[in-house]
MOPAC internal coordinates of N, CA, C and O (Angstrom, degrees):
PM7 1SCF
backbone

  N    0.0000 0     0.00 0     0.00 0    0    0    0
  C    1.4300 1     0.00 0     0.00 0    1    0    0
  C    1.4857 1   116.38 1     0.00 0    2    1    0
  O    1.2310 1   119.27 1   -29.47 1    3    2    1
  N    1.3516 1   119.00 1   150.53 1    3    2    1
  C    1.2936 1   121.63 1  -176.52 1    5    3    2
  C    1.5621 1   108.54 1  -115.64 1    6    5    3
  O    1.2310 1   120.33 1   -43.82 1    7    6    5
  N    1.3945 1   116.97 1   136.18 1    7    6    5
  C    1.4265 1   115.81 1   170.56 1    9    7    6
  C    1.5239 1   109.03 1  -130.24 1   10    9    7
  O    1.2310 1   123.72 1   -52.52 1   11   10    9
  N    1.3174 1   110.48 1   127.48 1   11   10    9
  C    1.5776 1   124.30 1  -165.61 1   13   11   10
  C    1.5582 1   109.83 1    37.82 1   14   13   11
  O    1.2310 1   122.71 1  -126.85 1   15   14   13
  N    1.3307 1   112.41 1    53.15 1   15   14   13
  C    1.5708 1   120.51 1   167.83 1   17   15   14
  C    1.5226 1   110.31 1    81.37 1   18   17   15
  O    1.2310 1   118.51 1  -175.66 1   19   18   17
  N    1.2680 1   120.45 1     4.34 1   19   18   17
  C    1.4094 1   120.02 1   179.96 1   21   19   18
  C    1.5444 1   111.62 1  -121.72 1   22   21   19
  O    1.2310 1   122.65 1   -42.12 1   23   22   21
  N    1.3813 1   112.53 1   137.88 1   23   22   21
  C    1.4467 1   119.11 1  -176.24 1   25   23   22
  C    1.5818 1   106.44 1   -61.02 1   26   25   23
  O    1.2310 1   120.58 1   -38.07 1   27   26   25
  N    1.3673 1   116.50 1   141.93 1   27   26   25
  C    1.4398 1   122.03 1  -171.58 1   29   27   26
  C    1.5679 1   102.86 1  -146.91 1   30   29   27
  O    1.2310 1   123.42 1   -51.57 1   31   30   29
  N    1.3466 1   111.05 1   128.43 1   31   30   29
  C    1.5173 1   113.35 1   171.27 1   33   31   30
  C    1.4855 1   106.16 1   -89.21 1   34   33   31
  O    1.2310 1   122.55 1   -51.85 1   35   34   33
  N    1.3239 1   112.72 1   128.15 1   35   34   33
  C    1.5587 1   117.81 1   173.35 1   37   35   34
  C    1.5022 1   108.06 1  -139.23 1   38   37   35
  O    1.2310 1   118.62 1   -35.16 1   39   38   37
  N    1.1820 1   120.24 1   144.84 1   39   38   37
  C    1.5037 1   127.11 1   179.96 1   41   39   38
  C    1.5488 1   109.34 1   -62.80 1   42   41   39
  O    1.2310 1   120.54 1   -54.82 1   43   42   41
  N    1.2975 1   116.57 1   125.18 1   43   42   41
  C    1.4969 1   121.07 1   175.81 1   45   43   42
  C    1.5158 1   105.89 1   -45.73 1   46   45   43
  O    1.2310 1   121.67 1   -39.30 1   47   46   45
  N    1.3763 1   114.41 1   140.70 1   47   46   45
  C    1.4597 1   120.39 1   179.27 1   49   47   46
  C    1.5243 1   113.21 1    87.37 1   50   49   47
  O    1.2310 1   118.58 1   164.54 1   51   50   49
  N    1.3060 1   120.30 1   -15.46 1   51   50   49
  C    1.5109 1   120.24 1   179.51 1   53   51   50
  C    1.5374 1   109.62 1   -47.63 1   54   53   51
  O    1.2310 1   121.24 1   -40.78 1   55   54   53
  N    1.2846 1   115.23 1   139.22 1   55   54   53
  C    1.5546 1   115.04 1   176.38 1   57   55   54
  C    1.4959 1   112.45 1   -86.06 1   58   57   55
  O    1.2310 1   121.36 1   -21.28 1   59   58   57
  N    1.2015 1   115.01 1   158.72 1   59   58   57
  C    1.4356 1   124.43 1   167.10 1   61   59   58
  C    1.4983 1   113.31 1   -40.19 1   62   61   59
  O    1.2310 1   123.04 1   125.30 1   63   62   61
  N    1.4087 1   111.79 1   -54.70 1   63   62   61
  C    1.3398 1   122.37 1  -173.51 1   65   63   62
  C    1.6293 1   110.22 1   -63.11 1   66   65   63
  O    1.2310 1   119.34 1   140.86 1   67   66   65
  N    1.3422 1   118.87 1   -39.14 1   67   66   65
  C    1.4451 1   118.46 1   174.78 1   69   67   66
  C    1.6058 1   112.79 1   -68.51 1   70   69   67
  O    1.2310 1   122.56 1   147.34 1   71   70   69
  N    1.2815 1   112.69 1   -32.66 1   71   70   69
  C    1.4890 1   113.40 1  -177.30 1   73   71   70
  C    1.6258 1   110.33 1   -74.26 1   74   73   71
  O    1.2310 1   120.40 1   147.00 1   75   74   73
  N    1.2799 1   116.85 1   -33.00 1   75   74   73
  C    1.5607 1   127.50 1   175.98 1   77   75   74
  C    1.5735 1   102.25 1   -59.95 1   78   77   75
  O    1.2310 1   121.41 1   125.89 1   79   78   77
  N    1.3840 1   114.90 1   -54.11 1   79   78   77
  C    1.4676 1   119.41 1  -177.24 1   81   79   78
  C    1.4537 1   115.01 1   -54.30 1   82   81   79
  O    1.2310 1   121.75 1   141.09 1   83   82   81
  N    1.5155 1   114.25 1   -38.91 1   83   82   81
  C    1.4727 1   118.71 1   176.00 1   85   83   82
  C    1.4394 1   114.68 1   -67.28 1   86   85   83
  O    1.2310 1   121.88 1   146.92 1   87   86   85
  N    1.2600 1   114.01 1   -33.08 1   87   86   85
  C    1.5995 1   116.91 1  -170.27 1   89   87   86
  C    1.5785 1   110.78 1   -99.77 1   90   89   87
  O    1.2310 1   119.03 1   163.36 1   91   90   89
  N    1.3139 1   119.46 1   -16.64 1   91   90   89
  C    1.3443 1   117.81 1  -176.74 1   93   91   90
  C    1.4388 1   120.09 1  -136.20 1   94   93   91
  O    1.2310 1   117.93 1   -47.88 1   95   94   93
  N    1.3358 1   121.55 1   132.12 1   95   94   93
  C    1.5652 1   124.18 1  -173.65 1   97   95   94
  C    1.4919 1   106.44 1   -59.30 1   98   97   95
  O    1.2310 1   116.54 1   152.26 1   99   98   97
  N    1.2396 1   124.18 1   -27.74 1   99   98   97
  C    1.5685 1   130.16 1  -178.41 1  101   99   98
  C    1.4042 1   113.39 1  -147.47 1  102  101   99
  O    1.2310 1   117.04 1   -31.27 1  103  102  101
  N    1.3661 1   123.24 1   148.73 1  103  102  101
  C    1.3198 1   129.38 1  -176.80 1  105  103  102
  C    1.4702 1   108.86 1   -95.03 1  106  105  103
  O    1.2310 1   118.43 1  -176.99 1  107  106  105
  N    1.3432 1   120.60 1     3.01 1  107  106  105
  C    1.4507 1   127.28 1   176.42 1  109  107  106
  C    1.4057 1   112.37 1   -70.42 1  110  109  107
  O    1.2310 1   121.78 1   -54.11 1  111  110  109
  N    1.4618 1   114.20 1   125.89 1  111  110  109
  C    1.4779 1   120.40 1  -177.95 1  113  111  110
  C    1.5735 1   114.82 1    71.18 1  114  113  111
  O    1.2310 1   123.26 1  -159.18 1  115  114  113
  N    1.2627 1   111.35 1    20.82 1  115  114  113
  C    1.5188 1   113.90 1  -177.07 1  117  115  114
  C    1.5660 1   111.53 1  -102.01 1  118  117  115
  O    1.2310 1   117.83 1   -43.90 1  119  118  117
  N    1.3199 1   121.74 1   136.10 1  119  118  117
  C    1.4310 1   121.10 1   174.69 1  121  119  118
  C    1.7146 1   102.94 1  -121.29 1  122  121  119
  O    1.2310 1   121.62 1   -31.99 1  123  122  121
  N    1.2522 1   114.51 1   148.01 1  123  122  121
  C    1.4140 1   126.56 1   173.56 1  125  123  122
  C    1.4313 1   115.62 1  -124.21 1  126  125  123
  O    1.2310 1   123.62 1   -48.38 1  127  126  125
  N    1.4004 1   110.67 1   131.62 1  127  126  125
  C    1.5439 1   116.37 1   174.14 1  129  127  126
  C    1.5754 1   106.60 1  -123.55 1  130  129  127
  O    1.2310 1   119.87 1   -53.10 1  131  130  129
  N    1.2716 1   117.85 1   126.90 1  131  130  129
  C    1.4488 1   126.81 1   169.84 1  133  131  130
  C    1.4907 1   113.73 1  -101.26 1  134  133  131
  O    1.2310 1   118.10 1   -65.93 1  135  134  133
  N    1.2843 1   121.23 1   114.07 1  135  134  133
  C    1.4302 1   121.12 1   179.30 1  137  135  134
  C    1.3945 1   113.66 1    59.57 1  138  137  135
  O    1.2310 1   120.05 1  -141.86 1  139  138  137
  N    1.3518 1   117.51 1    38.14 1  139  138  137
  C    1.5447 1   120.28 1   178.60 1  141  139  138
  C    1.4318 1   110.66 1    86.84 1  142  141  139
  O    1.2310 1   114.95 1   170.34 1  143  142  141
  N    1.3178 1   127.18 1    -9.66 1  143  142  141
  C    1.4952 1   124.54 1  -171.05 1  145  143  142
  C    1.5576 1   101.14 1  -112.95 1  146  145  143
  O    1.2310 1   126.76 1   -48.26 1  147  146  145
  N    1.4322 1   104.60 1   131.74 1  147  146  145
  C    1.5580 1   109.10 1   177.17 1  149  147  146
  C    1.5379 1   103.45 1   -75.63 1  150  149  147
  O    1.2310 1   125.66 1   -36.92 1  151  150  149
  N    1.4513 1   106.74 1   143.08 1  151  150  149
  C    1.6241 1   115.97 1   174.33 1  153  151  150
  C    1.4403 1   104.55 1  -103.95 1  154  153  151
  O    1.2310 1   119.42 1   -57.83 1  155  154  153
  N    1.3904 1   118.72 1   122.17 1  155  154  153
  C    1.4182 1   121.24 1   172.80 1  157  155  154
  C    1.4880 1   111.64 1   -59.18 1  158  157  155
  O    1.2310 1   120.09 1   -33.99 1  159  158  157
  N    1.2751 1   117.43 1   146.01 1  159  158  157
  C    1.5825 1   121.97 1  -173.76 1  161  159  158
  C    1.5220 1   108.89 1   -64.32 1  162  161  159
  O    1.2310 1   120.44 1   150.96 1  163  162  161
  N    1.2565 1   116.76 1   -29.04 1  163  162  161
  C    1.6718 1   119.69 1   176.44 1  165  163  162
  C    1.4818 1   106.12 1   -68.53 1  166  165  163
  O    1.2310 1   116.58 1   157.10 1  167  166  165
  N    1.2405 1   124.10 1   -22.90 1  167  166  165
  C    1.5479 1   122.42 1  -179.42 1  169  167  166
  C    1.5684 1   113.74 1   -95.77 1  170  169  167
  O    1.2310 1   119.38 1   176.58 1  171  170  169
  N    1.3595 1   118.79 1    -3.42 1  171  170  169
  C    1.4219 1   122.20 1  -178.83 1  173  171  170
  C    1.5585 1   114.06 1   -56.12 1  174  173  171
  O    1.2310 1   119.23 1   134.29 1  175  174  173
  N    1.3861 1   119.07 1   -45.71 1  175  174  173
  C    1.3850 1   117.53 1  -174.34 1  177  175  174
  C    1.5414 1   109.67 1   -68.50 1  178  177  175
  O    1.2310 1   119.67 1   149.54 1  179  178  177
  N    1.2968 1   118.23 1   -30.46 1  179  178  177
  C    1.5555 1   120.05 1  -175.78 1  181  179  178
  C    1.4549 1   110.57 1   -96.60 1  182  181  179
  O    1.2310 1   116.12 1   177.78 1  183  182  181
  N    1.3120 1   124.97 1    -2.22 1  183  182  181
  C    1.4960 1   124.37 1   176.43 1  185  183  182
  C    1.4399 1   113.27 1   -94.20 1  186  185  183
  O    1.2310 1   119.76 1   -65.81 1  187  186  185
  N    1.3309 1   118.07 1   114.19 1  187  186  185
  C    1.4174 1   128.22 1  -174.08 1  189  187  186
  C    1.4859 1   108.30 1   -92.86 1  190  189  187
  O    1.2310 1   120.97 1   -33.95 1  191  190  189
  N    1.4058 1   115.75 1   146.05 1  191  190  189
  C    1.4285 1   121.17 1  -176.63 1  193  191  190
  C    1.6078 1   109.41 1  -109.72 1  194  193  191
  O    1.2310 1   121.82 1   -30.29 1  195  194  193
  N    1.3217 1   114.11 1   149.71 1  195  194  193
  C    1.4556 1   120.91 1   180.00 1  197  195  194
  C    1.5472 1   111.07 1  -116.42 1  198  197  195
  O    1.2310 1   121.54 1    -8.91 1  199  198  197
  N    1.3028 1   114.65 1   171.09 1  199  198  197
  C    1.4613 1   125.47 1   175.76 1  201  199  198
  C    1.5650 1   115.10 1   -52.75 1  202  201  199
  O    1.2310 1   121.44 1   148.19 1  203  202  201
  N    1.4316 1   114.84 1   -31.81 1  203  202  201
  C    1.4331 1   118.20 1  -164.63 1  205  203  202
  C    1.4947 1   107.10 1  -101.49 1  206  205  203
  O    1.2310 1   120.36 1   176.04 1  207  206  205
  N    1.3937 1   116.92 1    -3.96 1  207  206  205
  C    1.4899 1   120.21 1  -179.12 1  209  207  206
  C    1.5308 1   117.19 1   -69.56 1  210  209  207
  O    1.2310 1   121.50 1   -32.58 1  211  210  209
  N    1.3645 1   114.73 1   147.42 1  211  210  209
  C    1.3321 1   122.66 1  -179.48 1  213  211  210
  C    1.6810 1   109.30 1  -119.14 1  214  213  211
  O    1.2310 1   121.06 1   -72.37 1  215  214  213
  N    1.3087 1   115.58 1   107.63 1  215  214  213
  C    1.3913 1   116.54 1  -165.39 1  217  215  214
  C    1.5505 1   108.05 1  -111.44 1  218  217  215
  O    1.2310 1   121.27 1   -42.87 1  219  218  217
  N    1.2982 1   115.18 1   137.13 1  219  218  217
  C    1.5308 1   120.54 1   175.64 1  221  219  218
  C    1.5115 1   110.00 1  -117.45 1  222  221  219
  O    1.2310 1   119.26 1   -58.67 1  223  222  221
  N    1.2672 1   119.03 1   121.33 1  223  222  221
  C    1.4352 1   124.52 1  -178.42 1  225  223  222
  C    1.5407 1   107.80 1  -109.56 1  226  225  223
  O    1.2310 1   116.59 1   -70.32 1  227  226  225
  N    1.2818 1   124.08 1   109.68 1  227  226  225
  C    1.4421 1   127.58 1  -173.09 1  229  227  226
  C    1.5575 1   109.81 1  -118.00 1  230  229  227
  O    1.2310 1   122.17 1   -29.62 1  231  230  229
  N    1.2454 1   113.45 1   150.38 1  231  230  229
  C    1.4053 1   121.55 1   174.13 1  233  231  230
  C    1.5429 1   117.10 1  -110.15 1  234  233  231
  O    1.2310 1   118.72 1   -50.12 1  235  234  233
  N    1.2592 1   120.05 1   129.88 1  235  234  233
  C    1.4116 1   120.39 1   179.39 1  237  235  234
  C    1.5526 1   111.55 1   -64.49 1  238  237  235
  O    1.2310 1   119.59 1   -39.59 1  239  238  237
  N    1.3624 1   118.38 1   140.41 1  239  238  237
  C    1.5358 1   121.03 1   179.01 1  241  239  238
  C    1.5233 1   102.79 1  -125.21 1  242  241  239
  O    1.2310 1   124.10 1   -35.87 1  243  242  241
  N    1.4037 1   109.73 1   144.13 1  243  242  241
  C    1.3270 1   117.58 1   177.19 1  245  243  242
  C    1.5185 1   110.75 1   -94.23 1  246  245  243
  O    1.2310 1   119.34 1   -21.43 1  247  246  245
  N    1.1882 1   118.87 1   158.57 1  247  246  245
  C    1.4980 1   123.44 1   179.67 1  249  247  246
  C    1.3706 1   114.95 1   131.18 1  250  249  247
  O    1.2310 1   117.37 1     7.68 1  251  250  249
  N    1.3332 1   122.61 1  -172.32 1  251  250  249
  C    1.3796 1   126.90 1  -177.27 1  253  251  250
  C    1.4760 1   117.13 1  -164.74 1  254  253  251
  O    1.2310 1   120.10 1   180.00 1  255  254  253

């Protein structure tokens, strides 16, 4: 699996919620895409990840 472009070892079946908890101190303002598709925050606990997934975890930024 790749997270933000880097190879990452994650146990098969790990949920998006568990991955975010590993990578981010808080889930506030976080968005996640798996294989180019945004995963709604409500689906994070039930969305399992696989070895071939490419995940992007992004943080919202204020400003203009």
